[in-house]
C-alpha positions in Angstrom: 82.9 311.7 75.5 82.5 315.2 76.8 85.0 317.9 76.0 86.2 318.1 79.6 86.7 314.3 79.8 88.8 314.5 76.6 91.0 317.2 78.2 91.3 315.2 81.4 92.4 312.0 79.5 95.1 313.9 77.6 96.3 315.7 80.7 96.6 312.4 82.5 98.7 310.9 79.7 101.0 313.9 79.8 101.2 313.8 83.6 101.9 310.1 83.6 104.9 310.4 81.3 106.3 313.4 83.3 106.0 311.4 86.5 107.8 308.5 84.9 110.8 310.7 84.3 110.2 312.0 80.8 110.6 315.5 79.5 109.1 317.2 76.5 111.8 317.5 73.9 109.8 318.5 70.8 106.4 319.7 69.6 105.0 319.4 66.1 101.8 321.3 65.6 99.4 321.0 62.7 95.7 321.6 62.0 94.7 318.4 63.8 96.5 319.1 67.1 100.0 318.7 68.3 102.5 315.8 68.6 104.5 315.9 71.8 107.9 314.1 71.7 109.0 313.0 75.2 112.5 311.8 76.1 113.4 309.8 79.2 115.7 311.6 81.6 116.7 308.6 83.8 119.8 306.5 83.6 122.2 306.7 80.6 121.3 303.2 79.5 117.7 304.2 79.1 118.4 307.7 77.8 117.2 306.9 74.3 113.7 305.9 75.4 111.1 308.2 73.6 107.4 308.5 73.5 105.1 310.5 71.3 101.6 311.7 72.2 99.0 313.3 69.9 97.2 316.1 71.7 93.9 317.2 70.2 92.1 319.2 72.9 92.9 323.0 72.9 93.0 323.1 76.7 95.5 320.2 76.8 97.6 322.2 74.3 97.6 325.2 76.7 98.5 322.8 79.5 101.6 321.4 77.8 102.7 324.9 76.8 102.8 325.8 80.5 104.9 322.7 81.2 107.3 323.7 78.5 107.8 327.1 80.0 108.4 325.6 83.4 111.0 323.2 81.9 112.8 326.0 80.2 113.0 328.0 83.5 114.5 325.0 85.3 117.1 324.5 82.6 118.3 328.1 83.0 118.8 327.8 86.7 
């Protein structure tokens, strides 16, 4: 798979979870990439739903960093 396609696949996974109502709640980085922890922001009954994605591509890591900054700005408003 080409490098761009790898980035696209990881970006689509991130976007899919965000569209489903998840928010990034934690990031664990290591030499192999990053693990993103998502938490569902819907109803109280489903509040404990969590997902974890491993992100390997450097451009996808930049992408989720931008999303984190946007989320922090929204929380301050």
